[in-house]
Every structure is written in C-alpha cells, then in structure tokens.
C-alpha positions as CSV (number, residue, x, y, z in Angstrom):
1,M,9.5,-14.9,21.4
2,N,11.7,-14.2,18.3
3,L,13.5,-11.1,19.6
4,T,17.0,-11.9,18.2
5,M,17.8,-9.9,15.0
6,A,17.8,-12.1,12.0
7,R,21.1,-12.6,10.1
8,A,21.2,-11.9,6.4
9,D,20.6,-15.6,5.8
10,D,17.8,-15.8,8.3
11,V,15.2,-13.7,6.4
12,V,12.2,-15.0,4.6
13,L,10.9,-12.9,1.7
14,I,7.2,-13.4,1.2
15,F,5.5,-12.3,-2.0
16,G,2.6,-13.1,-4.4
17,G,-0.7,-13.6,-2.6
18,P,-4.3,-13.8,-3.6
19,S,-4.8,-10.2,-4.7
20,S,-5.0,-8.4,-8.0
21,E,-1.6,-6.9,-7.1
22,R,0.2,-10.2,-7.2
23,K,2.3,-9.3,-10.2
24,V,3.5,-6.1,-8.6
25,S,4.4,-8.1,-5.5
26,V,6.6,-10.4,-7.5
27,A,8.4,-7.3,-9.0
28,S,8.8,-5.8,-5.5
29,A,10.3,-9.1,-4.3
30,Q,12.7,-9.2,-7.2
31,H,14.1,-5.8,-6.2
32,V,14.3,-6.8,-2.5
33,A,15.9,-10.2,-3.3
34,S,18.6,-8.4,-5.3
35,I,19.6,-6.8,-2.0
36,L,19.2,-9.9,0.3
37,P,21.2,-12.5,-1.5
38,K,20.7,-15.2,1.2
39,A,17.0,-14.6,1.9
40,R,14.6,-17.6,1.4
41,C,12.0,-16.7,-1.1
42,W,8.4,-17.9,-0.5
43,F,5.8,-17.4,-3.2
44,W,2.2,-17.4,-2.0
45,A,0.2,-18.7,-5.0
46,P,-3.3,-17.3,-5.7
47,A,-4.9,-20.6,-4.8
48,G,-3.3,-20.4,-1.3
49,E,-0.4,-22.9,-1.5
50,V,3.1,-21.7,-0.8
51,Y,6.3,-22.5,-2.8
52,E,9.8,-22.0,-1.6
53,V,11.4,-20.9,-4.9
54,K,15.1,-20.4,-5.7
55,R,16.3,-16.8,-5.6
56,E,17.6,-17.1,-9.2
57,V,14.2,-18.4,-10.4
58,L,12.6,-15.3,-9.0
59,L,15.2,-12.9,-10.4
60,K,15.1,-14.5,-13.9
61,H,11.3,-14.1,-14.1
62,E,10.8,-11.6,-17.0
63,R,8.0,-9.0,-17.5
64,A,6.8,-9.4,-13.9
65,F,4.1,-6.7,-14.3
66,E,2.5,-8.6,-17.2
67,R,3.3,-12.3,-16.7
68,E,2.3,-14.6,-13.8
69,L,5.1,-16.4,-11.9
70,S,4.2,-20.1,-12.1
71,P,6.5,-22.5,-10.2
72,T,7.0,-25.8,-11.9
73,T,7.7,-27.7,-8.7
74,A,5.2,-29.1,-6.2
75,P,4.1,-26.6,-3.5
76,T,6.2,-26.7,-0.3
77,W,3.2,-26.0,2.0
78,T,-0.5,-26.4,1.5
79,G,-1.2,-22.8,2.8
80,M,0.4,-19.8,4.4
81,Q,-0.4,-20.7,7.9
82,A,1.2,-24.1,7.5
83,A,4.3,-22.4,6.1
84,L,4.5,-20.0,9.0
85,A,4.4,-22.9,11.4
86,D,7.8,-23.8,9.9
87,I,9.2,-20.2,10.0
88,G,11.4,-20.9,13.1
89,K,13.3,-17.8,14.2
90,S,13.5,-16.2,10.7
91,A,12.4,-12.6,10.2
92,V,9.8,-12.0,7.5
93,F,10.2,-9.3,4.9
94,L,6.8,-8.6,3.5
95,A,6.8,-7.8,-0.2
96,L,3.0,-8.3,-0.5
97,H,0.4,-5.9,-1.7
98,G,-3.4,-5.8,-1.7
99,V,-5.9,-8.4,-0.3
100,G,-4.3,-10.9,2.1
101,G,-1.0,-9.1,2.3
102,E,-1.8,-5.5,3.0
103,D,-5.2,-5.8,4.8
104,G,-3.9,-7.2,8.0
105,R,-4.6,-10.9,7.4
106,I,-1.0,-12.2,7.2
107,Q,0.1,-9.6,9.8
108,A,-2.5,-11.2,12.3
109,W,-1.1,-14.6,11.6
110,L,2.5,-13.4,12.2
111,E,1.5,-11.6,15.4
112,A,-0.2,-14.7,16.7
113,Q,3.1,-16.5,16.5
114,E,5.2,-13.5,17.5
115,V,7.2,-13.7,14.3
116,L,9.3,-10.7,13.4
117,F,8.1,-9.0,10.3
118,T,8.4,-5.7,8.4
119,G,5.8,-3.1,7.9
120,S,2.7,-2.1,9.9
121,S,0.8,-4.2,12.5
122,A,-2.4,-6.0,11.7
123,A,-4.6,-3.3,13.2
124,A,-2.9,-0.4,11.4
125,S,-2.9,-2.4,8.1
126,R,-6.7,-3.0,8.4
127,A,-7.3,0.7,9.1
128,A,-5.0,1.8,6.2
129,F,-6.5,-0.7,3.7
130,D,-10.1,0.4,4.3
131,K,-10.2,3.7,2.5
132,T,-13.3,4.9,4.5
133,V,-11.7,4.1,7.9
134,A,-8.4,5.7,6.8
135,K,-10.2,8.9,5.7
136,R,-12.1,9.1,9.0
137,I,-8.9,8.7,11.1
138,V,-6.9,11.1,9.1
139,S,-9.8,13.7,9.1
140,K,-9.9,13.5,12.9
141,A,-6.2,14.3,12.9
142,G,-7.0,17.6,11.1
143,V,-6.2,16.6,7.6
144,R,-8.5,17.7,4.8
145,V,-10.2,14.8,2.9
146,A,-12.4,14.6,-0.1
147,K,-16.2,14.3,0.4
148,A,-17.2,10.7,0.0
149,D,-19.9,8.1,0.5
150,V,-20.0,4.3,0.3
151,L,-22.3,1.8,-1.3
152,S,-22.7,-1.9,-2.0
153,G,-23.2,-3.4,-5.4
154,R,-25.9,-5.8,-4.2
155,N,-28.8,-3.6,-5.3
156,T,-28.4,-2.3,-8.8
157,A,-31.2,0.3,-8.6
158,H,-29.8,1.7,-5.3
159,S,-26.2,1.8,-6.7
160,E,-27.4,3.6,-9.9
161,A,-29.3,6.2,-7.9
162,A,-26.4,6.8,-5.5
163,I,-23.8,7.2,-8.2
164,R,-26.0,9.5,-10.2
165,G,-26.9,11.6,-7.1
166,M,-23.3,12.0,-6.2
167,W,-22.3,12.8,-9.8
168,E,-25.0,15.5,-10.1
169,R,-24.0,17.0,-6.8
170,Y,-20.3,17.4,-7.6
171,G,-20.2,17.3,-11.4
172,R,-17.4,14.7,-11.4
173,I,-16.7,11.8,-9.1
174,V,-14.4,8.8,-8.6
175,V,-15.9,5.4,-8.0
176,K,-13.4,2.8,-6.6
177,P,-13.3,-0.2,-4.3
178,V,-13.0,0.6,-0.6
179,A,-10.3,-2.0,-0.2
180,D,-8.1,-2.6,-3.1
181,G,-5.0,-1.1,-4.7
182,S,-3.1,-0.3,-7.9
183,S,-6.2,1.6,-9.2
184,H,-8.0,-1.7,-10.0
185,G,-11.7,-0.9,-10.5
186,L,-11.2,2.9,-10.4
187,C,-13.7,4.8,-12.6
188,V,-14.1,8.5,-13.1
189,V,-17.7,9.5,-13.8
190,D,-18.1,12.7,-15.7
191,D,-20.6,11.8,-18.5
192,E,-23.4,9.4,-19.3
193,S,-21.1,6.7,-20.7
194,S,-18.7,6.7,-17.8
195,F,-21.7,6.7,-15.5
196,R,-23.0,3.6,-17.1
197,R,-19.6,1.9,-17.0
198,A,-19.4,2.6,-13.2
199,V,-22.9,1.2,-12.6
200,D,-22.1,-1.9,-14.6
201,Q,-18.8,-2.4,-12.8
202,V,-20.4,-2.0,-9.3
203,S,-23.2,-4.3,-10.2
204,A,-20.8,-6.9,-11.6
205,M,-19.1,-7.2,-8.2
206,P,-21.9,-7.2,-5.6
207,E,-19.6,-8.6,-2.9
208,Q,-17.4,-5.4,-3.1
209,T,-18.0,-2.2,-1.1
210,W,-17.4,0.9,-3.2
211,L,-16.3,4.4,-2.4
212,L,-17.9,7.3,-4.2
213,E,-15.6,10.3,-3.9
214,E,-15.7,13.9,-5.0
215,F,-13.3,14.4,-7.8
216,I,-10.8,17.2,-6.9
217,T,-9.0,18.9,-9.7
218,G,-5.4,19.5,-8.9
219,R,-1.9,18.1,-8.9
220,E,-1.5,14.4,-8.1
221,I,1.1,14.1,-5.5
222,T,2.4,11.0,-3.5
223,V,4.8,11.1,-0.6
224,G,6.6,8.3,1.1
225,V,7.2,8.3,4.9
226,I,9.8,6.2,6.6
227,D,10.5,5.5,10.3
228,A,14.1,6.7,10.5
229,E,16.3,6.7,13.6
230,Q,15.6,10.4,14.2
231,G,11.8,10.0,13.8
232,L,9.3,10.1,11.0
233,V,10.8,11.4,7.7
234,A,8.8,12.4,4.7
235,L,10.7,11.5,1.5
236,P,10.8,13.9,-1.5
237,A,7.3,14.1,-3.1
238,S,6.5,12.6,-6.5
239,E,4.0,14.1,-9.0
240,V,2.0,12.1,-11.5
241,I,1.3,13.9,-14.7
242,L,-1.3,12.3,-17.0
243,D,-1.6,12.6,-20.7
244,R,-4.9,14.1,-21.8
245,G,-7.7,11.6,-21.5
246,R,-5.7,9.2,-19.3
247,R,-6.0,8.1,-15.7
248,F,-3.5,6.6,-13.3
249,D,-4.6,3.0,-13.7
250,Y,-2.5,-0.2,-13.6
251,E,-1.1,0.4,-17.1
252,G,-0.2,3.9,-16.3
253,K,1.4,3.0,-13.0
254,Y,3.4,0.0,-14.0
255,L,3.6,0.0,-17.8
256,G,4.2,3.7,-18.2
257,R,1.3,4.2,-20.6
258,G,0.0,7.8,-20.7
259,T,1.7,8.9,-17.5
260,K,4.9,10.7,-16.4
261,E,6.3,10.5,-12.9
262,V,8.4,13.4,-11.6
263,T,10.6,12.8,-8.5
264,P,11.2,15.1,-6.8
265,A,8.0,17.0,-7.7
266,D,8.5,20.7,-8.6
267,L,6.8,22.3,-5.6
268,D,7.3,25.6,-3.9
269,D,8.6,25.5,-0.3
270,R,5.2,26.1,1.2
271,T,3.4,23.3,-0.7
272,R,6.4,20.9,-0.2
273,E,6.1,21.4,3.6
274,A,2.3,21.0,3.5
275,V,2.3,17.7,1.6
276,C,5.1,16.3,3.9
277,E,3.1,17.3,7.0
278,V,-0.1,15.6,5.6
279,A,1.9,12.4,4.8
280,K,3.5,12.2,8.3
281,S,0.2,13.0,10.0
282,A,-1.6,10.2,8.1
283,H,1.2,7.7,8.8
284,A,1.2,8.5,12.5
285,S,-2.5,8.8,13.1
286,I,-3.2,5.5,11.4
287,G,-0.4,3.8,13.3
288,C,1.8,2.7,10.4
289,R,5.2,1.4,11.0
290,G,8.4,1.2,8.9
291,Y,7.2,2.9,5.8
292,S,4.0,4.0,3.9
293,R,3.1,6.1,0.9
294,I,0.3,8.7,1.0
295,D,-1.6,9.8,-2.1
296,M,-3.1,13.3,-2.3
297,I,-4.4,16.0,-4.6
298,V,-3.1,19.5,-4.2
299,D,-5.6,22.2,-5.3
300,A,-5.7,25.9,-4.7
301,R,-6.5,25.4,-1.0
302,G,-3.6,22.9,-0.5
303,P,-3.3,19.1,-0.1
304,V,-6.3,16.8,0.1
305,F,-5.7,13.2,1.5
306,L,-6.9,10.4,-0.8
307,E,-5.5,7.2,0.6
308,I,-2.5,5.6,2.3
309,N,-0.6,2.5,1.2
310,N,0.8,0.7,4.1
311,L,2.9,-1.7,2.0
312,P,3.6,0.3,-1.1
313,G,5.5,-1.1,-4.1
314,L,9.2,-1.6,-3.9
315,T,9.8,-2.4,-7.5
316,K,12.7,-0.6,-9.2
317,S,10.3,1.8,-10.8
318,S,8.0,2.3,-7.7
319,F,7.7,5.6,-6.0
320,I,9.4,4.6,-2.7
321,P,12.7,3.6,-4.4
322,Q,12.4,6.8,-6.6
323,Q,12.0,8.9,-3.5
324,L,14.7,7.1,-1.5
325,A,17.1,7.8,-4.4
326,A,16.1,11.5,-4.5
327,A,16.8,11.7,-0.8
328,G,20.2,10.1,-1.2
329,I,19.2,6.9,0.8
330,P,20.5,3.7,-0.7
331,M,17.8,1.0,-1.1
332,A,20.0,-1.4,0.8
333,D,20.0,0.9,3.8
334,F,16.2,1.1,3.6
335,V,15.9,-2.7,3.6
336,T,18.3,-3.0,6.5
337,R,16.4,-0.4,8.5
338,Q,13.1,-2.3,8.0
339,L,14.7,-5.4,9.3
340,E,16.1,-3.5,12.3
341,L,12.6,-2.2,13.1
342,A,11.3,-5.8,12.8
343,K,13.8,-6.7,15.6
344,H,11.9,-4.4,18.0
345,R,8.4,-5.2,16.9
346,Y,7.4,-6.8,20.2
347,D,9.4,-4.6,22.5
348,E,7.5,-2.8,25.3
349,P,4.0,-4.2,24.4
350,A,2.4,-1.8,26.9
351,K,3.3,1.1,24.7
352,R,1.7,-0.3,21.5
353,R,-1.2,1.9,20.4
354,K,-4.4,1.7,18.5
355,P,-5.0,3.7,15.3
356,G,-6.7,7.0,15.7
357,L,-5.6,8.0,19.2
358,S,-4.9,11.6,20.1
359,R,-1.7,13.2,19.2
360,A,-0.7,13.3,22.8
361,S,-0.7,9.5,22.9
362,R,1.4,9.0,19.7
363,S,4.8,7.5,19.7
364,R,6.9,7.4,16.6
365,H,7.8,3.7,17.0
366,A,4.5,2.4,18.5
367,E,2.4,0.1,16.4
368,D,-0.9,-1.0,17.8
C-alpha cells in the first residue's frame, strides 16, 4: 500500500481526458505544474492513450481554453489503466474535469491499486457528478434545492411533452445534462424558440439523461470548500453577474464573454453565513474530500443548491484560486495540503463512509 508521502519529484499530474472539459483540464494542469516543478505530466488523450509530456511543453501551450493540446510524440501507454500499472509509489494529482475524470471512473482505478491521489473517492465522485443524486443527498441534509425532473432523449415526443409541461408549470426552466460540466448543453427555456432549441438538443443526444429544473431568479453564487487542518472551511463566495441576454456558458466561464466574476461577493453577513453553511453541508453530506465548489442561487428566501463540482477548475482564472487568494491562502499551500490529504487516503479504512449518511456518522476526513 502506497502510504509514504510522495516527494516533490514523486508526483504524477494527470490531465486531459475524454470529456468536453478537456481544454479546461489542460489549463488547470498548467497552473498546478507551475507549482510542482518536478511533477511528471501525463496527458490523457481523448481517444484514450496516455502521453508523458515534458513540463515545459505543457506550460508553453497557448490559449488552452480554445486550442487542443496535441502531443507530437508517440503515446507512452495505450490507455490509462496501462499507465497506472506503471505508477509505482508516485502520488497522483488529479487535474481532470468532467466525464472520466470527475465521475468516479479514474478514482475507482486508482483505489483498486491503492494509489495515493487527490480529491474525492470514487463513490463520492459518482454521487457529486450525477446532479439528481447530488440534489437528493443534499436535500436529505436539509438544504433547499430547486424542483426538478429527469428525462431521456430517446423518445422525442415524450421529451417535447415533458419539457413543455415543466415550462408551463414554472414559466421558466433550465434543461441541462445530468452528468456534465462547464455548462455544456445548458439551455434556458422561456419562449417558443428556446423551447424548440431544447427539444432539438435533447433529441440529438438520445444517450444522454437530462435534468429539467425550475429556473430560480436570484444571485448566482459559488462557494469553494476545502479540507483544512482545523476542519471544513468555506472560502469567500464569488458572484457571477451576467450581461443582459447572456448565460453562464463555456464562453462566459472561460473566455470572459458577457460575464463578470466578483470575488469576494458583496453579501451581507447573514447571507454570507448561509451560503457558506450550504456549501459545507453539501461537501460533507456527499462525502467529498480535499476540495469542492458548490453552485447556488440566492433568492429572497435564501440559498438554493444547484450542483457540486468535486474536481473544480484550478486554472489561474478559476473560482477556487480566486477564492483562495481572497482568503489569503497561497495556491502552493493549497496544492501541498491536497498532497498531504492524499498521504492519508487509505488510513483507518473502517472509518470510511458512504455518501448520504446521517450527520451523526460524518467525519470531516472520511471519504467513502
């Protein structure tokens, strides 16, 4: 069992992956690699092969949010599981996002070999990545969630009826994939043309499961949570302010088009405390480890949980680095802390917990 803390030159940084968030992952890896000068850099290509790339190649890659990283050498391994068989005693820093990296798949592979790694366990990652499961767990913990339903795109007539029924019931709804990130596929339905776009999008991806969610008007707030030595800590909240007619899609998040991010958010003391408690409750009830980021809407009644990101972006412009800076926590200290938590991942296995257990059974450092 790999229980010895990895040295600075005994860390493997894994990034890329098969998901729609691959470019964001590369940008996250660039930021982390700038802090870990001796880390080995493994790029997981979309077709599945794995390349060990030189750190300077990763750091010199320009416009990571817009351009694919395309190694010019032959792949080092045919697939990720073959690569992990050669991991040795190295610890893994996961700079992955989305399908394959955030949904529990790679975490399960790492756990099977008892490899040290950063972030949440496979079970917690699966729960967090599935928006319906996450909402159910968080709701049971006493957190307010938006009213929602799910549908498959396999039957166009059924999808059309479900979307129209929900839209007529609430006046405005959000249609988004149950398991995806970076606002890929998100559609706000508030008129006939947006309704038709949503139906067409759902029908075009019949393998996908979709979440239909009540649109709640309010302030868009996101709060990072970290496992600090003293326990769970909610970082200073960020607010997303959209230009009229815009939504917080990929271009808004990563290219700065039509959005403004304010960190720390201008909140009164009562609201600040409320959003921090929602964030910590979501992190703890789902069983996340290390760090997470919780998105919510704050309306006149208070915060409403939307979703949790169990491996949120770590790019220089991402919310977690913004919030760490606002809290006076150096990014290097954050990275060191994540590797320190990885050291203890397999300590006291009897105390690991499953997502959704009662508050009495929760432990701030338990995983699953």
